C-alpha positions in Angstrom: 41.6 162.3 123.1 44.7 164.6 122.3 46.7 163.5 125.0 46.2 159.6 122.9 47.0 160.9 119.8 50.1 162.7 121.1 51.0 159.2 122.8 50.7 157.3 119.9 52.8 160.5 117.4 55.8 160.1 119.9 55.6 156.0 119.5 55.6 156.1 115.6 58.8 158.3 115.7 61.0 156.4 118.5 59.7 153.0 118.0 59.7 150.1 115.4 58.5 146.7 115.1 58.3 143.5 113.1 55.2 141.3 113.1 52.4 139.5 110.9 48.6 140.2 111.9 45.5 138.0 111.4 41.9 138.4 113.1 40.1 135.4 114.6 36.6 135.6 113.3 33.4 134.0 115.7 32.2 133.7 111.7 34.6 133.2 109.3 34.9 135.3 105.8 38.5 136.6 105.6 38.4 137.6 101.8 35.8 140.3 103.5 37.8 141.8 106.1 40.2 144.5 105.3 43.6 145.0 107.4 46.1 147.8 106.9 49.7 147.7 109.1 51.9 150.8 109.3 54.9 149.4 111.3 58.1 151.6 112.4 61.4 149.5 113.5 64.2 151.8 115.1 67.6 150.6 115.7 68.7 152.2 119.5 72.6 151.1 119.3 73.1 152.7 122.6 70.0 150.6 124.6 71.1 147.7 122.5 67.4 147.2 121.5 65.4 147.6 118.1 62.2 149.5 119.2 59.4 148.2 117.2 55.9 150.1 116.9 52.6 148.7 114.6 49.4 150.3 114.2 46.7 147.9 112.9 43.5 149.1 111.4 41.2 146.7 110.8 37.2 146.7 109.4 35.0 143.8 109.2 33.5 143.4 106.0 32.4 139.6 106.0 28.7 139.3 105.2 28.7 136.7 106.9 28.7 138.8 110.0 26.0 140.8 108.9 22.5 140.9 110.9 24.2 140.2 114.0 25.4 136.8 113.1 28.9 137.2 114.0 31.9 139.3 115.0 35.7 139.5 115.3 37.2 139.5 118.7 40.8 138.5 119.1 44.2 139.5 116.9 47.0 137.0 116.2 50.6 138.4 115.2 53.9 136.8 115.0 56.3 137.9 117.3 59.8 137.1 117.8 60.8 134.7 120.7 63.7 137.2 121.9 61.3 139.7 122.0 60.7 142.0 125.1 58.3 144.7 126.7 55.8 143.2 124.5 52.6 145.8 125.3 49.7 146.1 123.5 46.4 149.1 123.2 43.3 150.5 121.5 42.4 153.6 120.3 40.8 154.1 124.0 44.0 153.9 125.7 43.0 150.6 127.3 45.6 147.5 127.5 45.3 144.7 125.7 45.9 141.4 126.8 48.6 139.1 124.7 49.5 136.0 125.6 51.3 133.2 123.8 49.2 130.7 121.7 50.3 127.3 120.6 52.4 128.1 117.8 55.3 128.9 118.3 55.8 132.7 118.6 52.5 133.3 117.3 50.3 135.5 120.0 46.9 135.6 120.5 45.4 139.1 122.2 41.6 139.5 123.0 40.5 142.7 121.5 38.4 144.0 124.7 35.3 144.3 122.1 33.2 143.1 119.3 34.2 144.0 115.6 30.5 143.6 114.1 29.7 143.8 110.3 30.4 147.4 109.1 32.4 148.5 112.0 36.2 149.2 112.1 38.7 148.9 115.0 42.8 150.5 115.6 45.0 148.9 117.5 48.9 149.3 118.9 51.7 146.9 119.3 55.2 147.9 120.5 58.3 145.5 122.4 61.7 145.5 122.0 64.7 143.3 120.1 67.6 142.3 121.5 70.9 143.3 119.6 74.4 143.8 119.7 76.3 147.2 120.3 77.4 147.5 116.6 75.2 144.8 114.6 71.7 144.0 114.5 70.3 140.9 112.7 66.1 140.4 112.4 63.8 139.8 110.2 60.9 141.7 109.5 57.1 139.9 108.9 54.4 141.4 107.7 50.9 139.9 106.6 48.0 142.2 105.7 45.2 144.1 102.6 48.1 146.9 102.4 51.5 147.3 104.0 53.4 150.6 104.9 56.9 149.9 106.8 59.8 152.1 107.9 63.3 150.7 109.1 65.2 153.5 110.9 69.1 152.8 111.2 71.8 155.4 111.8 73.2 156.5 109.0 77.3 155.2 109.9 75.5 151.9 109.8 75.9 149.4 106.8 72.4 148.3 106.1 71.7 145.4 103.8 67.8 144.5 103.3 67.0 141.6 100.6 64.0 143.0 99.1 64.2 146.1 96.6 60.6 147.3 96.8 61.9 150.0 99.1 63.0 153.8 98.9 65.7 155.6 101.0 65.3 158.6 102.9 68.9 160.6 104.5 67.7 162.9 107.3 69.5 163.9 110.6 71.9 161.5 110.9 69.6 158.5 110.1 68.3 156.3 107.3 64.5 155.8 106.3 64.1 152.9 104.5 60.5 152.4 103.6 58.4 149.6 102.0 54.9 151.3 101.1 51.7 149.9 99.6 53.0 146.5 100.0 50.1 144.2 99.4 48.8 140.8 101.2 52.7 140.2 102.4 56.0 141.7 103.1 58.7 139.4 104.1 62.7 140.2 104.3 65.6 139.9 106.3 67.8 143.0 107.6 71.0 143.4 108.8 72.5 146.6 110.1 76.2 146.5 111.0 78.3 149.8 112.4 81.6 149.5 110.7 84.5 150.2 113.0 88.1 149.8 112.2 89.1 145.8 112.1 91.3 144.2 114.9 93.3 141.6 114.3 93.6 137.5 116.2 96.2 135.9 114.7 97.2 131.9 116.1 98.5 129.0 113.6 97.8 125.3 113.2 99.4 122.4 112.5 98.6 121.0 108.9 100.7 118.3 107.4 104.4 119.3 108.1 104.0 123.4 108.1 102.7 125.9 110.2 99.4 127.3 108.4 98.9 131.2 109.7 95.4 132.1 110.6 94.0 135.1 111.0 91.0 136.5 111.8 89.5 140.4 111.2 86.8 141.9 113.4 85.1 144.6 114.5 84.9 146.4 118.0 83.5 145.1 120.5 83.1 141.5 118.0 86.1 139.7 120.6 83.5 136.9 121.6 82.9 136.2 117.7 87.1 136.3 116.7 88.0 134.4 119.9 84.9 131.4 118.9 85.8 131.3 114.6 89.3 130.9 115.7 89.1 127.9 118.1 86.4 126.0 115.5 89.1 127.1 112.2 91.8 125.5 114.6 89.8 122.0 115.1 87.8 121.6 112.0 91.3 122.1 109.7 93.0 118.9 111.0 89.7 117.0 110.6 89.6 118.3 107.2 92.8 117.1 106.4 92.4 113.6 107.6 89.1 113.0 106.2 90.0 114.4 102.9 92.8 112.0 102.9 95.4 114.9 101.5 97.2 117.6 103.5 95.9 121.3 103.4 96.3 121.6 99.5 97.2 125.9 99.2 100.6 127.1 100.0 98.9 130.4 101.6 97.9 131.0 105.2 94.0 131.7 105.8 92.0 134.8 106.7 88.5 135.1 107.9 87.2 138.4 107.8 84.0 139.4 109.7 81.4 140.8 107.0 77.8 142.0 106.5 76.0 140.8 103.9 76.5 143.6 101.4 79.7 142.1 101.3 79.0 138.1 101.2 76.0 139.1 98.5 73.6 137.5 101.0 76.0 134.1 101.6 76.9 133.0 105.0 80.3 133.3 103.7 82.2 133.2 100.4 85.8 131.3 100.2 88.0 133.9 97.8 90.8 131.5 97.9 94.3 132.9 98.8 92.5 136.3 99.6 90.6 134.4 102.3 87.0 133.8 103.4 84.3 136.8 104.3 82.4 135.4 106.9 78.9 136.7 107.8 78.9 138.2 111.0 75.6 135.9 111.7 76.8 132.9 110.1 76.9 129.8 112.2 79.6 127.3 112.6 78.1 125.0 109.7 79.5 128.1 107.1 82.6 128.5 108.8 83.2 124.7 108.3 81.4 124.7 104.5 84.2 127.6 103.8 87.3 125.9 105.5 86.4 122.9 103.1 86.2 124.8 100.1 90.3 125.2 100.0 90.2 121.4 99.4 87.6 121.4 96.6 88.9 124.1 94.6 92.0 121.7 94.6 89.9 119.0 92.7 89.2 120.1 89.1 85.2 119.7 89.8 83.2 121.4 86.7 80.5 121.5 88.1 78.8 123.1 91.1 77.0 120.4 92.5 80.6 118.7 93.6 81.9 121.9 94.8 79.2 122.3 96.9 78.2 119.3 97.9 81.5 118.3 99.0 81.6 121.3 100.9 78.9 120.3 102.9 79.6 116.6 103.0 82.9 117.1 105.0 80.9 120.0 106.9 78.7 116.8 108.1 81.9 114.8 108.8 84.1 117.6 110.5 80.9 118.0 113.1 80.4 114.3 113.3 83.7 114.1 114.8 83.3 117.6 117.3 79.6 116.7 117.9 78.2 113.4 116.4 74.7 114.4 117.9 74.5 118.2 115.9 75.8 116.2 112.8 72.7 113.6 112.9 70.5 116.5 113.5 71.9 118.7 110.6 72.5 115.4 108.2 68.5 114.8 109.2 67.2 118.3 108.6 69.3 118.6 105.0 67.6 115.3 104.2 64.1 115.9 105.2 64.1 119.6 103.7 65.3 118.1 100.4 62.5 115.0 100.5 60.0 118.5 101.4 60.8 120.3 98.5 62.0 117.6 95.4 58.0 117.3 94.8 57.7 121.1 94.0 61.0 121.4 91.8 62.7 120.6 89.1 66.7 120.3 89.4 69.0 118.5 87.1 72.4 119.1 89.1 74.4 119.7 86.1 72.1 122.7 85.5 72.2 123.8 88.6 73.9 127.4 89.3 74.6 129.6 92.0 73.8 133.2 91.5 76.2 136.0 92.2 74.0 137.4 94.9 71.0 135.3 97.1 67.7 137.0 98.1 64.1 135.8 99.0 63.6 135.7 95.3 66.1 132.8 94.6 66.8 130.9 97.9 64.6 128.2 97.3 66.2 127.0 94.2 69.4 127.7 95.8 68.7 125.7 98.9 67.3 123.4 96.9 70.4 122.3 95.0 72.7 122.8 98.2 70.4 120.2 99.5 70.2 117.4 96.7 73.8 117.9 96.7 74.9 117.1 99.8 72.0 113.8 99.8 73.8 112.8 96.9 77.4 113.2 97.8 76.0 111.6 101.3 74.3 108.7 99.8 77.9 107.7 98.2 79.8 108.0 101.3 78.0 105.9 103.0 77.8 103.2 100.3 81.7 103.3 99.3 82.7 104.3 102.8 85.4 107.3 103.8 88.5 105.3 102.6 87.6 104.6 99.0 86.1 109.0 99.1 90.1 109.0 99.7 90.8 107.5 97.2 88.6 109.0 95.0 90.0 112.5 96.5 93.1 111.9 95.4 91.9 110.9 91.6 90.3 114.7 91.8 93.4 116.5 92.9 95.5 115.1 89.9 92.6 116.0 87.3 91.4 118.6 85.5 88.0 118.9 84.3 85.9 116.4 86.5 82.6 116.8 84.9 79.5 113.9 85.5 80.9 111.1 83.4 84.3 111.7 84.8 82.8 111.7 88.1 81.4 108.9 88.3 84.4 106.7 86.5 86.3 107.6 89.0 83.8 106.3 92.1 83.5 103.3 90.1 86.8 102.7 90.0 88.0 103.0 93.8 84.2 100.7 94.8 82.7 97.9 93.6 79.4 99.0 94.8 75.8 99.2 93.2 75.0 103.1 93.0 72.7 102.8 90.3 70.2 104.7 92.2 72.6 107.4 93.3 73.3 108.0 89.4 69.8 108.3 88.6 69.3 110.8 91.3 72.3 112.7 89.4 70.3 112.5 86.4 67.0 113.4 87.8 64.9 116.7 87.7 63.9 115.9 91.3 
């Protein structure tokens, strides 16, 4: 037993985890069972992994299993798809078999024992998550009656967590972020970055009758990110210019800076005009195109956020449709599907939609719904009136100020005689 305790103690100190646990009973009575989870997440930059360790204490209080009527015998856990070196054992140091279930990244393990009424068991799970040398982005997802979780990061890393229920302790060149006594569920994203000095990649792109300089600022070791970002920007900008119907409307060059979630306030990117674009290091290509499109929306005099963000997403779709039509179709259908699935539970008029200074798990759903609804409205208008009429409207937007809903509708109806009654109804509706 002493050797077992030493092994567990050692793994607690040097390991780390992201898992959600559930017990599968022969006779169900979930409200009468108890789970306590203690998790450790340790960033290991030298090995390019996050070590994961979890201790699970389960007690069967299910009255349906009294008098030998049933027992609990299996455990379900959520483990990231890219997890490696998955291992599980019990308090007797016996290895427990674990295998994929039929539900994506959920795994099932046989406890090698029957947990009868009034009995408890301790289980231990560990694995590793691959990361980059200087950047780590992962999710923490726990489900239990009582949750204690610790995230351990070198103190020279900048760490962003989109939940606030933690305390921070600084000790021996590490920062420890502790979630203590959380009930039922803990779900959040963690972004940790070793902020080296920026390196710079410079190129230019021909837009209209001028060359626009492109500067990519990136951290040491992120050359691949820099080259991909530069290549996409060079491809996307001329298409944006063509689809909008007027040339790049700014008189400055473009700087794209690799950034952390602390800098982007939880968003995938921020277009700061002449100061350039802050692009989250984990942002996908859609975010970059979206932020580049804002150089056009910023010149259109839009009064409402839904216009600014909706047009940026619409023109992201149009650029993607040129670069990869299958990708564009998949993203468009996903946006429409998400909008339809959310609209019954949301209450949002676009003219009342606002985007907060920072975004996290607490306000993500409402913000995301606004993006999806704005895109669906503008995509429907685009499909009805066509790209040429959209370009004519854009010319009017470019030379106007304070484009509110009334002015927007007037300009769209001026360039097209299509019946847009259903679109205007969507604009003014709460769903």
